[in-house]
C-alpha positions in Angstrom: -24.8 17.1 -0.4 -25.0 14.0 -2.9 -24.6 10.7 -1.1 -23.2 7.5 -2.9 -23.8 4.4 -1.1 -21.0 1.8 -1.7 -21.0 -1.9 0.1 -17.9 -2.2 2.4 -16.4 -5.5 2.3 -14.3 -6.5 4.9 -12.2 -9.3 3.9 -12.5 -12.1 6.2 -8.9 -14.6 6.2 -5.9 -14.6 9.5 -2.8 -12.9 8.0 0.4 -13.2 9.6 2.7 -10.4 10.8 5.7 -8.8 9.0 8.4 -8.5 10.6 10.4 -4.5 11.4 6.1 -2.5 9.8 4.5 -0.2 11.6 1.1 -0.9 9.5 1.2 -4.2 8.5 0.4 -4.5 4.9 -0.6 -8.0 4.1 -3.7 -7.4 1.1 -4.0 -4.8 -1.7 -6.9 -4.6 -3.5 -5.6 -3.9 -7.6 -7.7 -2.8 -9.3 -9.5 -6.3 -11.0 -8.8 -8.8 -7.8 -6.9 -8.7 -4.3 -2.9 -9.3 -3.5 -2.4 -10.4 -0.7 -0.3 -12.8 1.6 -1.9 -15.9 3.2 0.0 -18.5 5.2 4.0 -18.9 3.2 2.4 -17.2 -0.2 2.2 -14.8 -1.7 -2.1 -15.0 -3.7 -3.5 -12.8 -6.6 -6.8 -13.3 -7.0 -8.8 -12.2 -9.7 -12.5 -11.0 -8.5 -14.7 -11.9 -11.6 -13.1 -14.9 -13.8 -12.6 -16.9 -9.9 -9.1 -17.0 -11.0 -6.2 -17.1 -9.2 -2.4 -16.9 -8.7 0.5 -17.8 -6.3 3.9 -17.3 -5.1 6.2 -19.4 -3.3 9.7 -19.0 -3.2 9.3 -16.3 -0.5 10.4 -15.8 3.2 8.0 -14.3 4.3 9.3 -13.0 7.5 11.7 -10.5 5.4 8.4 -9.0 3.6 8.5 -5.7 4.3 5.5 -4.6 1.9 4.1 -5.6 -0.6 2.5 -3.4 -3.8 0.9 -4.5 -7.0 0.5 -2.5 -10.8 -3.1 -2.8 -11.7 -2.9 -6.4 -10.7 -0.4 -6.9 -14.0 2.7 -5.6 -12.1 3.3 -6.8 -8.1 6.3 -6.6 -6.0 7.0 -7.8 -2.9 9.9 -5.8 -1.0 11.5 -7.4 1.7 15.1 -6.8 3.9 17.2 -7.2 0.5 15.7 -7.1 -2.1 12.5 -5.9 -4.4 10.6 -9.0 -6.5 8.8 -8.2 -9.3 6.4 -10.4 -10.7 3.6 -10.8 -13.9 0.1 -10.9 -13.6 0.7 -14.3 -12.5 3.1 -14.3 -10.4 6.2 -15.3 -12.3 9.1 -13.4 -11.0 10.5 -10.9 -13.8 13.4 -9.3 -12.2 14.6 -9.5 -8.4 16.7 -6.4 -7.5 19.7 -6.5 -4.9 18.4 -3.1 -2.4 21.9 -3.7 -0.8 23.8 -3.3 -3.8 21.6 -0.2 -4.8 22.5 1.5 -1.0 19.4 1.0 0.3 20.2 -0.2 4.1 16.0 -0.1 5.5 13.4 -0.7 3.1 10.2 -0.5 4.4 8.0 1.0 1.9 7.7 0.9 -2.0 4.9 1.8 -4.4 4.9 1.8 -8.1 5.0 4.0 -10.7 3.6 2.5 -13.7 5.5 -0.8 -15.0 8.2 0.6 -14.8 9.7 2.8 -11.9 9.6 1.9 -8.0 10.0 3.9 -5.0 11.0 3.2 -1.8 11.8 4.0 1.5 14.7 4.2 3.5 13.8 4.4 6.5 17.1 3.8 8.3 18.3 7.2 5.5 14.9 9.0 6.0 14.9 9.0 2.5 12.9 7.8 -1.0 14.7 6.8 -3.7 13.3 6.0 -7.7 14.0 2.7 -9.1 13.9 2.1 -12.3 12.9 -1.1 -12.4 13.9 -2.5 -15.8 17.7 -0.7 -15.7 18.6 -1.4 -12.1 19.3 1.8 -10.9 18.2 4.6 -9.2 16.8 7.0 -10.6 16.3 10.1 -8.1 16.9 9.9 -5.3 15.0 12.3 -1.9 16.4 13.7 1.9 13.1 13.9 3.9 14.5 15.3 7.0 13.0 18.5 6.5 9.8 17.3 5.8 9.0 14.3 7.4 10.2 10.9 9.3 8.9 7.5 9.3 6.8 6.6 6.8 4.0 4.8 7.3 2.4 4.3 4.1 2.9 5.0 0.2 0.5 4.7 -2.0 1.3 5.5 -6.3 -1.6 7.4 -7.8 -2.4 10.4 -10.6 0.9 10.9 -11.1 1.8 11.7 -7.3 3.0 9.5 -4.6 1.2 10.2 -1.1 2.7 9.1 1.9 1.3 9.1 5.5 3.8 9.8 8.4 4.0 11.8 12.2 3.6 14.9 10.3 0.2 14.0 8.3 0.0 13.0 5.2 1.9 14.6 2.2 1.5 14.1 -2.0 5.1 14.7 -4.2 4.0 15.4 -8.3 6.4 15.0 -11.1 8.0 18.5 -10.1 8.9 17.2 -6.2 7.0 19.8 -5.3 5.3 18.7 -1.7 1.9 19.4 -0.6 0.4 18.7 3.4 -3.0 17.0 2.8 -4.0 16.0 6.3 -2.2 16.9 9.0 -1.7 15.1 12.3 -0.4 11.3 12.3 -3.2 8.9 10.6 -3.5 4.5 10.8 -3.5 4.0 7.5 -5.0 5.9 4.1 -6.2 5.1 0.5 -7.0 7.4 -1.7 -10.6 8.4 -4.0 -10.6 10.2 -6.5 -9.1 13.6 -5.6 -10.4 13.1 -2.1 -7.9 11.1 1.2 -9.7 9.1 3.1 -7.8 8.0 5.8 -8.1 5.7 9.5 -7.9 7.1 12.6 -8.7 4.4 16.1 -11.6 2.5 13.6 -13.1 5.5 12.5 -13.0 6.3 8.2 -12.3 10.1 7.4 -13.3 11.0 3.6 -13.1 15.2 4.8 -14.4 16.0 7.9 -16.4 13.6 7.9 -16.7 10.4 9.3 -18.3 7.7 7.4 -17.6 4.5 8.8 -16.4 3.3 13.0 -15.3 0.0 14.2 -12.7 -0.3 16.9 -11.5 -3.5 15.5 -10.5 -1.8 11.4 -6.6 -1.6 11.3 -5.8 -1.6 7.8 -7.7 0.4 4.6 -6.1 -1.8 1.9 -8.4 0.3 -1.0 -11.2 0.9 -3.8 -12.2 -3.0 -5.4 -15.7 -3.4 -8.0 -16.9 0.2 -5.5 -16.1 -1.9 -2.0 -13.6 -0.2 -0.1 -11.2 -3.3 1.2 -9.9 -3.1 5.0 -8.8 -5.7 7.6 -7.9 -5.9 11.2 -5.3 -7.6 13.4 -4.3 -11.4 13.1 -8.6 -13.1 12.9 -10.5 -10.3 14.2 -13.3 -10.3 11.3 -15.9 -8.4 10.0 -19.5 -9.2 7.5 -20.0 -6.9 4.2 -21.8 -3.8 5.5 -22.6 -0.7 3.6 -20.8 3.0 4.1 -21.5 6.0 2.2 -18.8 8.2 0.1 -19.8 11.4 1.0 -19.5 13.2 -3.1 
């Protein structure tokens, strides 16, 4: 089996905790940069151009999740609102989720620039929202599938989500597929593979490609590097790992 070596770039910053979240997603690699919450602001840092933008009108204690579509459309999910921002973190829209009947939003993932998937943990439902129209386009009851979604990623026309039972994917025809059985701490999608984190071990298929007990989050891929993070002030130095091809 041929191995491709990628550097593992470990994010070195102190991040505050997010209220009412099992997984404190405070950072996301978004293709050309990193979207993250630092202090009381949301920041978007572009790595190649060395430029950055910030959004200050934020009550961090109410933030449940952040998500970016290729750094072009960026969202902040609070306990009552979905805030939509452009590639310079200028606010485009703010959707009142209470008015849409969403009681306890905890996860968000963007399907391109037009739709947002939101998980309501109180109703255990997935809601697909039209950002432009501000309406719910689709509702999916998860009671027969799983409960307590811990992380969501939209990629390659599929919504991936993790819960206690494992990692599932949902395609455009509303077919569910179990990608990994059993609970995980976090996961990312690389090509057509699910790479997940359990007890500090980063696992690709049946292979453990890195292990560090301080690793708590996988934040995505950026310029051939896996961005990871620990809890609070746990920081790391750069190293390399093997992604099995």
